[in-house]
N, CA and C atoms as a LAMMPS dump frame, in Angstrom:
ITEM: TIMESTEP
0
ITEM: NUMBER OF ATOMS
210
ITEM: BOX BOUNDS ff ff ff
-5.0000000000000000e+02 5.0000000000000000e+02
-5.0000000000000000e+02 5.0000000000000000e+02
-5.0000000000000000e+02 5.0000000000000000e+02
ITEM: ATOMS id mol type element x y z
1 1 1 N 389.431 -419.33 -173.786
2 1 2 C 390.88 -419.272 -173.852
3 1 3 C 391.323 -419.722 -175.247
4 2 1 N 392.288 -419.028 -175.813
5 2 2 C 392.801 -419.382 -177.128
6 2 3 C 394.074 -420.193 -176.978
7 3 1 N 394.12 -421.311 -177.673
8 3 2 C 395.292 -422.174 -177.628
9 3 3 C 396.054 -422.044 -178.934
10 4 1 N 397.36 -422.175 -178.86
11 4 2 C 398.189 -422.03 -180.046
12 4 3 C 398.976 -423.297 -180.344
13 5 1 N 398.431 -424.427 -179.928
14 5 2 C 399.074 -425.697 -180.21
15 5 3 C 398.733 -426.126 -181.631
16 6 1 N 399.677 -426.795 -182.26
17 6 2 C 399.435 -427.319 -183.596
18 6 3 C 398.377 -428.42 -183.525
19 7 1 N 397.46 -428.408 -184.484
20 7 2 C 396.435 -429.439 -184.599
21 7 3 C 396.661 -430.188 -185.911
22 8 1 N 396.628 -431.487 -185.851
23 8 2 C 396.661 -432.308 -187.059
24 8 3 C 395.256 -432.873 -187.212
25 9 1 N 394.617 -432.545 -188.328
26 9 2 C 393.213 -432.902 -188.548
27 9 3 C 393.116 -433.776 -189.787
28 10 1 N 392.423 -434.895 -189.65
29 10 2 C 392.243 -435.781 -190.799
30 10 3 C 390.926 -436.545 -190.673
31 11 1 N 390.473 -437.051 -191.801
32 11 2 C 389.242 -437.842 -191.855
33 11 3 C 389.589 -439.304 -191.616
34 12 1 N 388.837 -439.943 -190.732
35 12 2 C 389.007 -441.369 -190.47
36 12 3 C 387.834 -442.11 -191.09
37 13 1 N 388.114 -442.849 -192.122
38 13 2 C 387.072 -443.649 -192.776
39 13 3 C 386.525 -444.687 -191.798
40 14 1 N 387.42 -445.275 -191.023
41 14 2 C 387.029 -446.307 -190.058
42 14 3 C 386.051 -445.763 -189.016
43 15 1 N 386.334 -444.565 -188.508
44 15 2 C 385.501 -443.967 -187.466
45 15 3 C 384.377 -443.108 -188.032
46 16 1 N 384.436 -442.821 -189.334
47 16 2 C 383.476 -441.937 -189.986
48 16 3 C 383.379 -440.592 -189.257
49 17 1 N 384.554 -440.056 -188.941
50 17 2 C 384.614 -438.754 -188.275
51 17 3 C 385.97 -438.12 -188.517
52 18 1 N 386.039 -436.817 -188.249
53 18 2 C 387.302 -436.111 -188.3
54 18 3 C 388.03 -436.351 -186.991
55 19 1 N 389.315 -436.575 -187.079
56 19 2 C 390.16 -436.79 -185.907
57 19 3 C 391.104 -435.592 -185.787
58 20 1 N 391.282 -435.105 -184.568
59 20 2 C 392.215 -434.017 -184.296
60 20 3 C 393.228 -434.521 -183.279
61 21 1 N 394.501 -434.441 -183.647
62 21 2 C 395.576 -434.798 -182.732
63 21 3 C 396.35 -433.536 -182.369
64 22 1 N 396.791 -433.471 -181.114
65 22 2 C 397.583 -432.339 -180.631
66 22 3 C 398.942 -432.912 -180.24
67 23 1 N 399.893 -432.943 -181.188
68 23 2 C 401.154 -433.655 -180.945
69 23 3 C 401.971 -433.151 -179.763
70 24 1 N 401.854 -431.895 -179.415
71 24 2 C 402.657 -431.347 -178.312
72 24 3 C 402.126 -431.754 -176.939
73 25 1 N 400.879 -432.252 -176.895
74 25 2 C 400.277 -432.681 -175.633
75 25 3 C 400.04 -434.187 -175.729
76 26 1 N 400.889 -434.938 -175.108
77 26 2 C 400.871 -436.392 -175.222
78 26 3 C 399.484 -436.993 -174.978
79 27 1 N 399.007 -437.752 -175.958
80 27 2 C 397.728 -438.435 -175.826
81 27 3 C 396.513 -437.559 -176.042
82 28 1 N 396.713 -436.3 -176.385
83 28 2 C 395.598 -435.366 -176.542
84 28 3 C 395.032 -435.468 -177.954
85 29 1 N 393.771 -435.889 -178.042
86 29 2 C 393.098 -436.041 -179.332
87 29 3 C 391.597 -435.915 -179.127
88 30 1 N 390.9 -435.605 -180.223
89 30 2 C 389.448 -435.486 -180.185
90 30 3 C 388.904 -435.881 -181.549
91 31 1 N 387.588 -435.99 -181.631
92 31 2 C 386.969 -436.284 -182.919
93 31 3 C 385.655 -435.527 -183.038
94 32 1 N 385.063 -435.596 -184.216
95 32 2 C 383.781 -434.944 -184.444
96 32 3 C 383.221 -435.319 -185.803
97 33 1 N 381.906 -435.221 -185.945
98 33 2 C 381.256 -435.562 -187.208
99 33 3 C 381.588 -434.571 -188.31
100 34 1 N 381.89 -433.328 -187.937
101 34 2 C 382.295 -432.317 -188.902
102 34 3 C 383.664 -431.781 -188.503
103 35 1 N 384.299 -431.111 -189.451
104 35 2 C 385.598 -430.488 -189.195
105 35 3 C 385.478 -429.518 -188.026
106 36 1 N 384.454 -428.674 -188.064
107 36 2 C 384.257 -427.662 -187.027
108 36 3 C 384.002 -428.298 -185.663
109 37 1 N 383.194 -429.358 -185.64
110 37 2 C 382.903 -430.039 -184.377
111 37 3 C 384.164 -430.671 -183.803
112 38 1 N 384.986 -431.247 -184.674
113 38 2 C 386.225 -431.871 -184.212
114 38 3 C 387.166 -430.842 -183.59
115 39 1 N 387.287 -429.675 -184.222
116 39 2 C 388.148 -428.627 -183.68
117 39 3 C 387.581 -428.11 -182.357
118 40 1 N 386.274 -427.912 -182.29
119 40 2 C 385.649 -427.452 -181.039
120 40 3 C 385.882 -428.474 -179.922
121 41 1 N 385.749 -429.754 -180.239
122 41 2 C 385.997 -430.794 -179.245
123 41 3 C 387.462 -430.806 -178.82
124 42 1 N 388.364 -430.548 -179.759
125 42 2 C 389.786 -430.497 -179.432
126 42 3 C 390.072 -429.359 -178.462
127 43 1 N 389.41 -428.224 -178.642
128 43 2 C 389.617 -427.098 -177.73
129 43 3 C 389.23 -427.479 -176.302
130 44 1 N 388.141 -428.223 -176.162
131 44 2 C 387.709 -428.68 -174.833
132 44 3 C 388.73 -429.652 -174.25
133 45 1 N 389.185 -430.588 -175.069
134 45 2 C 390.137 -431.594 -174.593
135 45 3 C 391.48 -430.961 -174.228
136 46 1 N 391.915 -429.962 -174.988
137 46 2 C 393.161 -429.261 -174.651
138 46 3 C 393.023 -428.602 -173.274
139 47 1 N 391.911 -427.925 -173.048
140 47 2 C 391.687 -427.269 -171.753
141 47 3 C 391.701 -428.296 -170.621
142 48 1 N 391.038 -429.426 -170.83
143 48 2 C 391.012 -430.474 -169.812
144 48 3 C 392.405 -431.057 -169.585
145 49 1 N 393.164 -431.253 -170.669
146 49 2 C 394.526 -431.784 -170.569
147 49 3 C 395.366 -430.868 -169.694
148 50 1 N 395.273 -429.568 -169.958
149 50 2 C 396.057 -428.584 -169.2
150 50 3 C 395.623 -428.566 -167.733
151 51 1 N 394.324 -428.594 -167.468
152 51 2 C 393.829 -428.583 -166.086
153 51 3 C 394.32 -429.797 -165.313
154 52 1 N 394.274 -430.967 -165.934
155 52 2 C 394.721 -432.188 -165.258
156 52 3 C 396.225 -432.144 -165.016
157 53 1 N 396.984 -431.671 -165.996
158 53 2 C 398.439 -431.557 -165.826
159 53 3 C 398.76 -430.631 -164.655
160 54 1 N 398.026 -429.512 -164.544
161 54 2 C 398.239 -428.586 -163.431
162 54 3 C 397.921 -429.249 -162.102
163 55 1 N 396.816 -429.987 -162.039
164 55 2 C 396.428 -430.675 -160.803
165 55 3 C 397.487 -431.685 -160.375
166 56 1 N 398.113 -432.336 -161.356
167 56 2 C 399.119 -433.356 -161.067
168 56 3 C 400.52 -432.77 -160.91
169 57 1 N 400.644 -431.456 -161.109
170 57 2 C 401.937 -430.807 -160.99
171 57 3 C 402.881 -431.111 -162.147
172 58 1 N 402.329 -431.478 -163.279
173 58 2 C 403.159 -431.793 -164.446
174 58 3 C 403.378 -430.553 -165.298
175 59 1 N 404.499 -430.508 -166.002
176 59 2 C 404.777 -429.341 -166.846
177 59 3 C 403.822 -429.272 -168.042
178 60 1 N 403.504 -428.055 -168.425
179 60 2 C 402.643 -427.823 -169.59
180 60 3 C 403.529 -427.274 -170.702
181 61 1 N 403.629 -428.003 -171.807
182 61 2 C 404.507 -427.553 -172.894
183 61 3 C 404.079 -426.19 -173.446
184 62 1 N 405.08 -425.382 -173.765
185 62 2 C 404.825 -424.112 -174.435
186 62 3 C 404.558 -424.42 -175.897
187 63 1 N 403.49 -423.861 -176.479
188 63 2 C 403.225 -424.125 -177.903
189 63 3 C 404.41 -423.68 -178.759
190 64 1 N 404.806 -424.529 -179.681
191 64 2 C 405.947 -424.228 -180.536
192 64 3 C 405.526 -423.827 -181.952
193 65 1 N 404.235 -423.932 -182.246
194 65 2 C 403.806 -423.619 -183.606
195 65 3 C 403.983 -424.836 -184.494
196 66 1 N 404.214 -424.598 -185.753
197 66 2 C 404.311 -425.688 -186.717
198 66 3 C 405.502 -426.574 -186.415
199 67 1 N 405.234 -427.864 -186.333
200 67 2 C 406.284 -428.832 -186.077
201 67 3 C 406.875 -429.313 -187.401
202 68 1 N 408.069 -429.797 -187.366
203 68 2 C 408.767 -430.208 -188.588
204 68 3 C 408.118 -431.348 -189.329
205 69 1 N 407.513 -432.286 -188.595
206 69 2 C 406.985 -433.472 -189.249
207 69 3 C 405.573 -433.3 -189.769
208 70 1 N 404.947 -432.18 -189.491
209 70 2 C 403.553 -431.999 -189.911
210 70 3 C 403.464 -431.336 -191.263
């Protein structure tokens, strides 16, 4: 499944890994040793976030694309 949520990706010196945040999905984030691994992990976490929201009957935000603050 292809997701169209904005991803904010940055290097964390403290964690020695790339961090991916998905601002439109509250609390949704992932990490990885490489940029590619971090994005792949984010795709898994986004899918899990959506599945759990559906199970709990919570609304799933429609992707808005680029956000103003990013």
